C-alpha positions in Angstrom: 17.5 49.5 -27.1 14.8 49.7 -24.4 12.4 47.3 -26.4 15.4 44.7 -27.0 16.3 45.0 -23.3 12.6 44.3 -22.3 12.4 41.4 -24.7 15.7 40.0 -23.2 14.5 40.4 -19.6 11.1 38.4 -20.6 13.0 35.6 -22.2 15.5 35.7 -19.1 12.6 35.5 -16.7 11.0 32.5 -18.6 14.2 30.6 -18.7 14.4 31.3 -14.9 10.9 30.1 -14.3 11.6 26.9 -16.2 14.8 26.4 -14.2 12.9 26.8 -11.0 10.4 24.0 -12.0 11.3 21.1 -9.7 12.3 17.9 -11.3 10.2 14.8 -10.1 11.3 11.2 -9.6 9.6 9.0 -12.3 6.8 6.7 -11.3 8.5 3.6 -12.3 11.5 4.5 -9.9 8.9 4.9 -7.1 7.3 1.8 -8.0 10.6 -0.3 -8.1 11.6 1.2 -4.6 8.3 0.1 -3.2 8.5 -3.5 -4.5 11.9 -4.0 -3.0 10.8 -2.7 0.3 7.8 -5.0 0.2 9.7 -8.1 -0.1 12.0 -7.1 2.9 8.9 -6.2 4.8 7.1 -9.4 4.1 9.9 -11.7 5.3 10.3 -9.8 8.4 6.7 -9.3 9.6 4.8 -12.2 8.4 4.2 -13.6 11.9 2.5 -10.7 13.0 0.3 -10.6 10.2 -0.7 -14.4 11.0 -1.5 -13.6 14.6 -3.4 -10.5 13.6 -5.5 -12.5 11.1 -6.2 -15.3 13.8 -7.3 -12.6 16.4 -9.6 -11.0 13.9 -11.3 -14.4 13.1 -11.5 -15.3 16.7 -15.2 -15.5 17.7 -15.1 -17.7 20.8 -12.3 -16.1 22.8 -9.6 -18.7 22.2 -6.8 -16.4 22.3 -6.3 -13.8 25.3 -4.0 -11.7 23.3 -1.3 -11.5 20.7 1.4 -13.2 22.7 -1.1 -16.0 23.8 -2.1 -16.4 20.3 1.6 -16.7 19.0 2.3 -19.4 21.7 -0.5 -21.4 20.9 0.1 -21.3 17.1 3.8 -22.5 17.8 2.7 -25.1 20.2 -0.1 -26.6 18.0 1.3 -26.1 14.6 4.9 -25.5 14.9 7.0 -22.3 14.3 6.7 -22.5 10.5 3.0 -21.8 11.0 3.8 -18.3 11.7 5.0 -17.8 8.2 1.8 -19.4 6.7 0.7 -17.4 3.6 4.1 -15.9 3.1 4.1 -16.4 -0.8 0.9 -14.7 -1.4 1.7 -12.1 1.2 4.9 -11.3 -0.4 3.2 -11.1 -3.8 0.7 -9.0 -2.4 3.0 -6.5 -0.8 5.3 -6.4 -3.8 2.4 -5.6 -6.2 0.7 -3.4 -3.6 3.7 -1.2 -3.0 4.7 -0.9 -6.7 1.2 0.2 -7.3 0.7 2.4 -4.3 4.0 4.3 -4.9 3.8 4.4 -8.8 0.2 5.6 -8.9 1.0 8.2 -6.1 3.8 9.5 -8.2 1.7 9.7 -11.3 -1.5 11.5 -9.3 1.2 14.0 -7.9 2.7 14.7 -11.2 -0.7 15.4 -12.6 -1.6 17.7 -9.7 1.5 19.8 -9.6 1.5 23.5 -10.7 3.6 25.0 -13.3 6.5 25.4 -10.9 6.4 21.8 -9.8 4.8 22.5 -6.4 2.1 20.4 -4.7 -0.5 21.7 -2.3 -1.5 19.9 0.9 -4.9 19.1 -0.4 -3.4 17.8 -3.8 -1.1 15.6 -1.7 -4.0 14.2 0.2 -6.0 13.5 -3.0 -3.0 11.9 -4.6 -2.6 9.5 -1.6 -6.2 8.6 -1.4 -6.4 8.0 -5.2 -3.3 5.7 -4.8 -5.0 3.9 -2.1 -8.3 3.2 -4.1 -6.4 2.2 -7.2 -4.4 -0.2 -5.1 -7.5 -2.0 -4.1 -9.3 -2.4 -7.3 -8.5 -3.9 -10.7 -7.4 -1.1 -13.1 -6.0 -1.8 -16.5 -6.7 1.6 -18.1 -3.3 3.6 -18.5 -3.3 7.0 -16.7 -4.1 9.7 -19.2 -1.1 12.0 -19.0 -0.6 13.8 -22.1 2.2 16.5 -22.8 1.7 19.9 -24.0 2.6 20.6 -27.6 6.0 22.4 -26.4 7.0 19.6 -24.0 10.4 18.2 -25.1 10.2 15.2 -22.7 7.9 13.1 -24.6 9.7 9.8 -23.2 8.6 10.8 -19.7 4.9 10.5 -20.6 5.3 7.3 -22.6 7.0 5.9 -19.4 4.2 7.1 -17.2 1.5 5.5 -19.4 3.5 2.2 -19.4 3.9 2.1 -15.7 0.5 3.0 -15.1 -0.7 0.0 -17.4 1.6 -2.5 -15.8 1.0 -1.4 -12.2 -2.9 -1.3 -12.8 -2.6 -4.7 -14.3 -0.9 -6.1 -11.2 -3.5 -4.6 -8.9 -5.7 -7.4 -10.2 -3.7 -9.9 -8.2 -3.5 -7.8 -5.0 -7.1 -8.5 -3.6 -7.3 -12.3 -4.7 -3.8 -12.7 -3.1 -5.1 -11.2 0.1 -8.1 -13.4 0.0 -5.9 -16.5 -0.5 -3.4 -15.3 2.2 -6.4 -15.1 4.8 -7.9 -18.4 3.9 -4.5 -20.2 4.4 -4.0 -18.4 7.6 -7.4 -19.1 9.2 -6.5 -23.0 8.7 -5.5 -24.7 11.9 -3.6 -28.2 12.2 -0.4 -29.9 11.5 -1.7 -32.6 9.1 -1.7 -31.3 5.5 -4.1 -34.0 4.3 -6.7 -32.6 6.8 -6.6 -28.9 5.6 -8.9 -27.9 2.9 -6.3 -25.7 1.1 -2.9 -27.3 0.3 -1.2 -24.1 -0.8 -1.8 -20.8 -2.6 -2.6 -22.2 -6.0 -4.7 -24.9 -4.8 -6.4 -22.4 -2.6 -7.2 -20.1 -5.5 -8.5 -22.9 -7.8 -10.7 -24.2 -4.9 -12.2 -20.7 -4.3 -13.0 -20.5 -8.1 -14.4 -24.0 -8.4 -16.7 -23.7 -5.2 -17.6 -19.8 -5.2 -16.9 -18.6 -8.7 -14.3 -16.2 -10.0 -15.9 -13.3 -7.8 -15.0 -15.3 -4.6 -11.5 -14.0 -5.2 -12.6 -10.3 -4.6 -14.6 -10.8 -1.5 -14.3 -7.7 0.6 -13.3 -5.4 -2.1 -15.5 -2.4 -0.8 -14.0 -2.2 2.8 -10.6 -2.8 1.1 -11.0 0.3 -1.0 -12.2 2.5 1.9 -9.5 1.4 4.0 -6.7 1.7 1.5 -7.9 5.0 0.4 -7.9 6.6 3.9 -4.7 4.8 4.9 -2.6 6.1 1.9 -4.0 9.5 2.3 -2.8 9.8 5.7 0.4 7.9 5.1 1.8 9.8 2.1 0.9 13.3 3.7 2.4 12.3 7.1 5.6 10.9 5.5 6.3 14.1 3.6 5.5 16.3 6.7 7.7 14.2 9.0 10.5 14.3 6.3 10.2 18.2 6.1 9.7 18.9 9.7 12.4 16.3 11.2 15.0 16.2 8.4 14.4 19.4 6.2 14.3 17.1 3.3 12.0 17.8 0.2 11.8 15.8 -3.1 14.3 16.9 -5.7 16.8 18.6 -3.3 19.4 15.8 -3.7 19.4 15.0 0.0 19.5 11.3 0.7 18.0 10.4 4.2 20.0 7.9 6.4 18.2 4.5 6.7 17.4 5.4 10.3 15.8 8.8 9.5 13.5 7.2 6.9 12.6 4.5 9.6 11.6 7.1 12.0 9.4 9.2 9.4 7.8 5.8 8.1 7.0 4.6 11.4 5.4 7.7 12.6 3.4 8.0 9.3 2.3 4.4 9.6 0.6 4.8 12.9 -2.5 6.8 12.0 -4.2 4.6 9.5 -4.8 1.4 11.6 -6.7 3.4 14.3 -9.0 5.4 11.8 -9.6 2.2 9.5 -9.7 -0.6 12.0 -13.6 -1.4 11.4 -12.9 -1.6 7.6 -10.0 -4.0 8.2 -11.9 -6.3 10.5 -14.9 -6.3 8.0 -12.6 -7.1 5.1 -11.0 -9.9 6.8 -14.3 -11.6 7.8 -15.9 -11.2 4.3 -12.7 -12.6 2.7 -12.4 -15.5 5.1 -16.0 -16.7 4.8 -16.7 -19.4 2.1 -19.6 -19.1 -0.2 -19.7 -22.7 -1.2 -22.2 -23.7 1.5 -24.9 -21.2 0.1 -26.1 -19.1 2.9 -23.3 -16.7 4.3 -23.1 -14.9 7.7 -22.1 -11.5 6.3 -24.1 -10.2 3.3 -21.9 -7.0 2.8 -19.8 -4.6 4.4 -22.5 -2.6 6.2 -24.4 -5.8 7.1 -21.0 -7.1 8.7 -20.5 -4.0 10.8 -24.0 -4.2 12.2 -23.7 -7.9 12.9 -20.2 -7.7 14.5 -21.4 -4.7 16.6 -24.7 -6.7 17.8 -23.1 -9.8 18.5 -19.6 -8.9 19.5 -19.8 -5.4 20.8 -18.6 -2.2 19.4 -14.8 -2.7 20.4 -14.8 -6.1 18.3 -14.6 -3.8 15.3 -11.0 -3.0 16.4 -10.0 -6.4 16.8 -6.4 -7.0 16.0 -5.7 -3.3 16.3 -2.6 -3.9 18.7 -0.9 -6.6 16.1 -1.9 -4.1 13.3 0.2 -1.2 15.2 2.9 -3.7 15.8 3.0 -4.6 12.0 2.0 -1.6 9.9 4.4 1.2 11.5 7.4 -1.1 11.5 6.5 -2.5 8.1 6.4 1.3 6.8 9.6 1.9 8.6 11.4 -1.2 6.7 9.9 -0.1 3.3 10.7 3.5 3.4 14.2 2.6 4.5 14.7 0.7 1.4 12.6 2.9 -1.0 14.3 6.2 0.2 17.6 4.8 -0.6 16.7 4.0 -4.2 14.8 7.3 -4.8 17.7 9.1 -3.0 20.3 7.6 -5.4 18.2 8.5 -8.5 17.9 12.1 -7.1 21.6 12.3 -6.6 22.6 10.5 -10.0 19.9 12.0 -12.5 17.9 14.9 -11.5 19.4 18.1 -12.7 18.9 20.1 -9.6 20.5 17.6 -7.2 24.1 18.7 -5.8 27.1 16.8 -6.9 
């Protein structure tokens, strides 16, 4: 009797441990929520991105600040000029957020322990990894293999498929950003005087004049900037959700949009300050044409030294204010959309979500 009782207790303990394991939102749901949030963000905040790019490319002091820059753009080129590069920007954000959210979910799943818990260190590493993958062309599926006794094999198939599709999409992110910056730096109203007539024409011209690798200019600073940004953003967003709203993944609690916006806004403030130099260098490298032979900046470190020597140390943080005006509000908008989608999934499909 005692033996059977001990076996029963052991089995009961194993069942309890399995029951306590937290369910996770699948990566494809995270990816979809990020894509939809990116579309809304792009339409709302494109003018700020145009102004940021113009300020970062200004070497002569033509603009006295963000408002002066915006006013001059409207006066000389019309209001529609504030939405220059919207198509590649929206494409870029849609793919970027899908990749970022999906990859972060994949890495978090890989780093979680047997009870579904994720340490602070692993959360930071998952965010950094998502940022790095976001910035590069990755077409290899994430290797997540189930244990022999795992009954939910379909979740691993979906994870591999999501990783492959998201990684393939990342191959468009950096080229789309290069095209966006080339279009944004053009000044003038007459289309016939502009070198690039549109996104497709711009990409074709770059490939013809600079080669296919011209579309991946500035990849290294983009990788460093994105990795640091996302490590800070995902960690901070989770911390603010827990501290401010007592919200944890899988608890079934759906944040109100205004709550998501506050958490997202606060989480989006740290990255721009830390990664300002990498963003300026990325923009300069992406903007310079290699069709003329000799280029001003030969790489990331050469660009940092040159900008510091010619324009001063603070020039490495050019465009910081418009970045702070764009990124935190952008994160607020994106998370307001994404949290509603993932919150609905938690309430509808996760076993431990309350009715």
